[in-house]
C-alpha positions in Angstrom: 3.2 13.6 13.0 -0.5 13.9 13.1 -2.7 11.3 11.4 -6.4 10.9 10.6 -6.7 7.1 10.9 -4.7 4.2 12.3 -4.5 0.7 10.9 -3.0 -2.2 12.9 -1.7 -4.7 10.4 0.7 -6.4 12.8 0.8 -10.2 12.5 -0.5 -10.0 8.9 1.6 -11.2 6.0 1.6 -10.1 2.3 -0.7 -9.3 0.7 -3.1 -8.6 3.6 -1.4 -5.4 4.8 -1.6 -3.8 1.4 -5.3 -4.9 1.0 -6.2 -3.4 4.4 -4.3 -0.2 3.5 -6.2 0.1 0.2 -9.5 -0.3 2.0 -8.6 2.2 4.8 -7.4 4.8 2.3 -10.7 4.5 0.4 -12.4 5.7 3.6 -10.3 8.8 3.8 -10.5 12.1 2.0 -7.7 13.4 -0.2 -4.8 14.8 1.9 -5.6 12.8 5.0 -2.9 10.6 6.6 -3.1 7.0 7.5 -0.8 5.5 10.1 0.0 1.8 9.6 1.7 -0.5 12.0 3.0 -3.8 10.6 5.4 -6.7 11.4 5.9 -8.1 7.9 9.4 -7.1 6.9 8.3 -7.2 3.2 5.9 -4.4 4.0 8.6 -1.8 3.5 9.1 -2.6 -0.2 5.4 -3.3 -0.6 4.3 0.1 0.6 7.0 1.9 -1.4 5.8 0.2 -4.5 2.1 0.7 -3.6 2.6 4.4 -3.2 4.6 4.8 -6.4 1.9 2.9 -8.4 -1.2 4.6 -6.8 0.1 8.2 -6.4 -0.3 8.3 -2.6 2.6 9.8 -0.6 4.7 7.7 1.8 5.5 10.4 4.4 7.4 8.1 6.8 8.7 4.6 7.0 10.5 3.5 10.1 11.3 0.4 12.1 11.6 -0.1 15.9 12.0 -3.5 17.5 10.7 -5.5 14.7 7.6 -3.3 14.1 7.3 -1.0 11.2 5.5 2.3 11.1 4.2 3.9 7.9 2.5 7.2 7.4 0.7 7.4 4.0 -0.9 10.6 2.7 -3.9 9.9 0.4 -3.6 11.6 -2.9 -5.9 14.6 -3.4 
């Protein structure tokens, strides 16, 4: 899937990935997609809750070899 910006949050633990995502999304326009790479296993639930609370759309959440990939679409 295409994305507009990539954020590498690997090696960061809660709450840093969420804080970095929040800052990165502020730099995007509505409808743009942020790709996030993380290693914190808690990020899965964190990003699900974050998107529910903020109205952004979690397009994809997957794991491969201990790394997590998230695609988040900024709300319009």
